[in-house]
N, C-alpha and C positions, 0 to 999 in steps of 0.2 A: 069311589069308582074312578079309574083313570079316564081322562078325557080322550075321546077318539073322534075321527071323522064321522059325520052323520051317515046313516045307512044309505047306500047307493052312490056314495061319492068316491068309492074305491078304498083300498086298504090305508090304514093310518101310516104315518111316518113318525115313529116314536122318537122323541127327543127329551132331553133332561136339562133343566136349569138349576144351578146351585147358587143360591143367593147368599153371598158371604157377608152381606150387611146384617144378616140374621143368624148366621152360623155361630155357635158358641163353643165349638170344638169339643163336644161332649163324648164323641166316639160311639154314640148310640147306633149310628148307621153301620159302623164296623161290626159291632157285636150282633146286631140284628141280621146282618148278611151272613156272618159265620153260623149263626143258629139256623137260619132258614135254609142255607145251602150246604150245611155240614162241612164247612171249610176247616181243614185240619190246622193245628197249631203250627206256627212258623211261616205260614203263607196267608195272604189276604186278597180278597177280590176288591175291597175298598178299604181305605184308611184315611185318617186325617193328619195332614202334615202341618207343623207349626214353624213359624219363623218370627223372630223378634226384630223389629225394625226401629231404627233410631238410636240415639245415645241418651242414657239416663240424664235427667228425668223425663225428657221428651221421647217416650217410647210407646210402641203399640205392639200387640201380638196379632199376626196375620195367620189365617188358616187356609188350607186348601183340601177339599175333599177329593181324593184321587182315585180314579177308577178307569175302566174302559171308556173310550170316547165315542163308541158306536158310530164309527166313520161311515160315510156314504161311499167312500172309495178306500175300503179297509185293506191295507197292505198285508195283513195277516191272512186274509182269505185268498189273496193272490199267491202268496208264498206256500201255503199249505199244499202238500202233494196229493192228498186224498180228499180234499174239501171237508175235512173234519171241522175246520173253521169256515163258516159260511154266513152269508147275509140273507136274512129272511125277506120276503116281499114287503113286510112292514118296517124294514130298516134296521131291525135288531140284528146285531152280529152275534150269532149263537155258535155252539160247538156240539159235536157228536163224538163222545169219548169212545164209542165202539169201533170207530175207524181211525182213531188217532194212532199214529205209529211212534210218536214221541221224538220226532226229528228236531224239534225246537226251532224250526225255521220261522214259525209264527212269532216266537219271542224275539228273534233277531230282527224281524221286520217291524214290530210295533214301536213307533216313536215315543210311546207313552209308558212303556214298561208295565203294561197292564196285564200281561199274560204270565202264567207260571205253570210249572209242572207239579201236579198234586202228588205229594210224597207217598200217599197211600195207594192210589191206583195208577200212578206214573203216566197220566194223560194230561194234556194241556187244558187249562180252564181259565176263566176270567169272569168278570161281571157280565152277565147276559141279560141285564134289565129285568131279572126275575121273570123270564119269559113264561115260565109255567104259571105264574100268578097273573100275568097280563092276559094269557089265553083263557083264564077263568074269570076275567073281568075285575081282577083285584089289582091294587097298586103294588109296586115293589116293596119289599120289606123295609128298606131304608126310608122310603117315603112315609110309611105308616108310623114309624117310631120317632121320627125327627120332632123334637119338642117345640121347635120354633117355625116349623113349616118352611125350612130353608131349602128343601129338595122338592122340586116340582117336575112332574112328568106330564106329557101330553102329546098331541098330534101337531107336528110342526106345520102341517098343511091346512090345519083348521084355524081360520082367523079368529074364532071365538075361544080357542083354548088359551089358558094362562101362559103356556110355554110360547105359543106363537106371539102373544102380546108382549111378553118379556123380550123376546128376541127382536121383534119388530119395533118396539118403542123405547126400550131402555138400553143404555150402553152395556154391552156384554163382551166378553173375551173368550177365545178358545186357546188351547195350548198348541204351540208349534204350528201356526197356520202355514208356515213356509213349506211344510211337508205335503201340502195339498191333499190331505186325506179327507177334507170336508167333515170334520167332527160334528156330532150332534149333542155334545155335552158343552153347555154354555155356562160361563161363570159371570155372575154379576157382583161387582165390588171386590173382586179378588185382587190382591196385591201382586205386582210383578215379581216381588221377592219369592213368592211361592210358585207362580206360574212357570218361571224359568228355573230349571234345576241348578243352574250355575249362578243365579243372581245373588244368592246368600252364601256367606262363608260357612264352611264346615268348622265347628268349634274345636278347639284344642283339647287335649287330654283324653281323647277316646270316649267321651261321654256326650249324651244329649241331656235334656232337662231331667228325665227320670228313666233313662235307659242307656245301655252301652251302644256305641256306634258299631256298625258291622266290621268285623275284623278277620273274617275267613278269607282264604286265598282266592275264592271265586265270588266274593260278595262285593257289591258296589253300593255305596251310600250316596245320597244327594249332596249337593253343596259344592262350592268351589274349593278344592283342596289346597290351592296355592295362594299365598298372599299376593297383593298387587306388586308387580315388579316395576322397576324404574322405567322400563319402556312402555308400561301400561298394557302389556299384552295379556297379562293374566290377572287374576283377582276377580272379585264379584262383577257380574254383568249389570250392576246397578250402582248408581251414585249414592243411594241410600245406605246407611250403615245397617246391614241386615245380616243376621246370623241364624242358622238353623237351631231350633230348640228341641224339635222332635221329628223323627222320620223313621222309616223302616228300610231294611236292606233289600236289595234285589240280587238275584243270582245270574252270573254270566252263563249264557246258554251253551256255548261251545268251548270245550276244553282242549287239552293237548292232542287229543285224537284227531280233531279237525286240522290242527297245525301239521301233524304228521301226514294226514291224508293229502294235503296240498303238495307235499314233497313226493310221496309215492305215486300220485297221479301224474305229477310232472316227469318223474323218471320213466313211467310207462309210455307216455306220449313222446317224451324227448328222445328215448332210445331209438324209436322208429324215425323220427324227424332227423336226428343227427346222422344215423346210418344212411338214410336216403340222400341227405346233402353230400355226404362223403362219396357215395356212389356216383352221384351226378357230377361231382368235381374231380373224379378220378382218384380219390384217396382210399377207396375201398372197392374191391372187385365184386361185380354182380354175382359171379359164380362161386364166390368164397363162402366159407361157413359163417363168417361174421354177419353177412347179410341174410343168408338163406335160413339159418337156424338160431344163431345166437341172439340176433335182434328180436325175433318173435318170442323166443323163450324168456328173455329178460322182460320184454313188454308184458307178456301174460302173467309172469310172476308178480311184477309190481302192480298190475291191474287187480290180481287176486288179493293182494295185501290191501289195496285201496278199498275194494269191496268189503273186505273183512272189517276194516276200520269204520266204514260208514254204517254197517249193520251193528257193530259193537256200540256205536255212539247212540243208537236208538233206544228209547225207553221201552219200546215194544218190538224187539228184534224179530219176533216170530211173525209180525205183521208186515215185514218188509215187502213180500210179494204184492201187497196192495198198491205199491207204486206202479206196477205193471197191470194189475187187474182192474183197478179203478183210478186211473191216472187223471190228475188235473193238469192239463197241458200248459196252463199259464205259469205253473211253478217251474223255476229253473232246476229245482231238485229232480223233478220228473224228466225234464228235457235232458239234463245231464245224465240221468240213469239210462235213457235210451241211447244217448251218444256213446256212453261207455260200453253198453251192450253191443252196439254196432261196431265199435272199434275192437272189442274182444273177438267178434266174429271175423273181422278182417285179419287180425293177428293169427287166429286159428287157421284160416285159409292159407295165409302166407306160410305158416309153419308146415302145413300139409304139403304145399307145393315144394317147399325147400327140402323136405324129407324125400320126396319123389326124386328130386335132383334131375340131372341131365339138362339138355337144352330146353325141353318143355317146361320143367320146373322153374328154371331161371326166367324164362319168358313169362310164365304165369305170375311170378312175384313182381315182375316189372309192370305188368298190366294191373295187378292188384294195388300197386302204389297209387293209381289214380283215385281209388277209394280210400286207401289207407292213409294217405297224406292229409286230406281234408278232415278225416275222422280223428286223426292224431292231433291236428291243430285245434279242432273243436274240443277234444278232450282236455287239451292244455288250457284253453281260454274260457270255457263255460263257467268256471268258478268265479271269474270276474263278474259275470252277469248274475250269478247266484248271490254274491256279496252285494252287488248293486241293488238287488231286490230287497236286501235288508235295509230298509229305509231308516231304521233307527241308528245305523252306524255311519256317521258322516265321513269318517276316514276312508271308508271303502267306496264312497261315491266319487270315483276317480277315473277320468277318461283314459289315463295312462295304464290302467290295470290290465286290460286285455293284451296289449303288446308286451307288457312286463311279464305276464304269466307265460306268454309264448317264448320269450327270451329265457326265462327261468327253466322252462321245460327243455329247451335245447341244451342249456348248461347242465341240468340234472341228468339228462340222457347221455350226453357226452361224457360226463364224469363217471357214470355207471359203466360205460363201455371201456373207460380207461382202467377199470379194475379187472378187465379180462386180459390175461397175460398175452394172448396172441394179438390183441388190438392195442394194448396200452402204449406200446412204443411207436405208434404211428404219428409221424410229424403232422400230418393233416388233421388228425384228431386233436392233437395238442393245440394246434392253431385255432381250431373251432372252439375248444373249451376256453382258451385264453380270450378270444374275441367275445364270446357270450358272457364270460365273467366280467369283462370290462363294460359291456353293454348293460348288464345287470346293475353294476355299481353306478353307472351314469344315470340310469333310470331312478335308482334310489335317491341319488343326489337331486334329480329334478323334482321328485315327489316331495322332498323335504324343503327345498328352497322356494318352490312355488307358494304363493300366498294361499293359505287355506281359506275356503269360502265361509266357513262358520266357526264359531267359538268352540263347538263340539269337536270339529276336526282338528283344530289347533291344539286343544287339550289332549286329544288322543295322540297326536304326533309328539307332544311334549312328554307324555307318559312313555312313549316308545323310545325317545332319544335321550331324555334326561331323567325319567322316572323309574318306576319299578321294573320296566322291561328293557332298560338301557343295557344291562349286561348281555342279554340275548342279542340285542340289535348290533352292538359294537363288536361282539365276538363274531357274529355272522358276517359283518362287513370285512373284518380282518381275515377271517378264514377264506372268504372268496378272493380277496386280494392276494393272499398267499397262494391259492390255487392258480391264479393268473400268473404270478411270478414264477412258479414252478414249471409252467408250460413253456417258458422261454429259456430254460436252462439248456445250454448248447449240448451238453453231454448227458442229457437225461435219458434214463433207461426205464425198464418196466417198474422198478421200485419207485423212482421219482414220479412216474405217471400214476402209479397207484396212490402215492401220497397226495398228488394234486387232485385226483378224483375224490379221495376221502375228505380232503379239506373243502372242496366245493360242495359236496353233499352235506357235510356238517354245517357249513356256513349257510347254505340255503335253509336247512331245517331251523337253525337259530333265528334267521331272518323271518321265516314264516311264522314261527311261534310268537316273536315280538309283534309282528304285524297283526296277526289274528287276535291276540289277546289285548293289545293296546286299543284296537278298534272297538272292543267291548267294554273298555275300562271307564267310559265317561257316563256319569249319571244321567238318566233320562226322565226321572220322575221328581 
């Protein structure tokens, strides 16, 4: 029977201790979990990671039983837009597959890579402490089968429980305490080479001890992939000679559709912001078709593409309305959906006023700008807060990201307007695109030259600039620089303006793809 708080003392606060001084790495917990919870092949709720530490003959094998950390401040529950991931009163972080929309925000948020999409029902799941067994007074399946009693569960608030005594009296560790999630999975005797996913080297040859390393385009394996450089900036985060001998792969949650969504959303918001700036500075007439109809039409079209991409990326697209019918307002996915909806209404009202025309229609669009401008700006920058909510991705924890997204939106919107023949030749529009392109490049330079706060962020930046995403990153920078150069050609006409606009849009897309994918390329488990 699992140990719990005595009757009348309130609900238990379930926690787990894994004693690695007893663990023999037999994988009994993995197989029991698969059997108990009917976990399909290819994904795991729990598994055992191996690392070999030292140099022959002075070596040892270290194990780590890896699973959900049952955090008291679980970022997956905050990020989930429908509360399909939720924390029970007894501290267990559980899930409800019936309301999961498959947005994968919980996967992006989890610093421990404990959540996955079930390939059979396309919903998010993870270790939930065998909550159905706990509710029946039984121990989790992994505890029952462990031959050395290395897995202990109990009430953290009960001073008589073994878990409470382990945590209170023995030296124990948690994974990634800097994330401030307050995990309730404690490790006794675990080696740092397993607790830190970058502490051990990934072996050469594409193999582990008795399995292949992950090789798919969207799979990430643990371990430091780069040997120690002369400057000491890369290589294992441990002075011990440690090499991974067994691990499983994890899948990147967000693919190219999210990269493209950041561009189309920027175009939608930026078209309005760029046109409004031009009108305020005298570069575009308030009563002209560019402001009255072209701007809202382009904005609505890009917004519709954005919505289509977001829904397409869901594992359960038919459940998309749940974002509005049962919203979890702490999630920036929900907040962003409401912002986009409000901005869409503002654009629709603007288009209606523009089609009416006359002095009344022009005046109405100017008054609507008081709502349209902040909604467009919020549409441009809310993704920075969505990315920041993904606590697992250190590259995205960047205070420069909100202003950068705003600059990118102005650049994308201005570039889209340059493709309109009647507007492309505008000198004021060319200057706006050139200045925003220069600002974008300066912000990219600042983001790369500032010291990264963590090894995870530094590795992601390396993957972006010198690793597998470098072709996207550098082509993006060169195309935006080309766009900036084309805007200052003295005799530029509509064709030159169109070329500048296309170069800017292509460059932004390449940059966004490199940034989004590199941010997810660092191993977390």
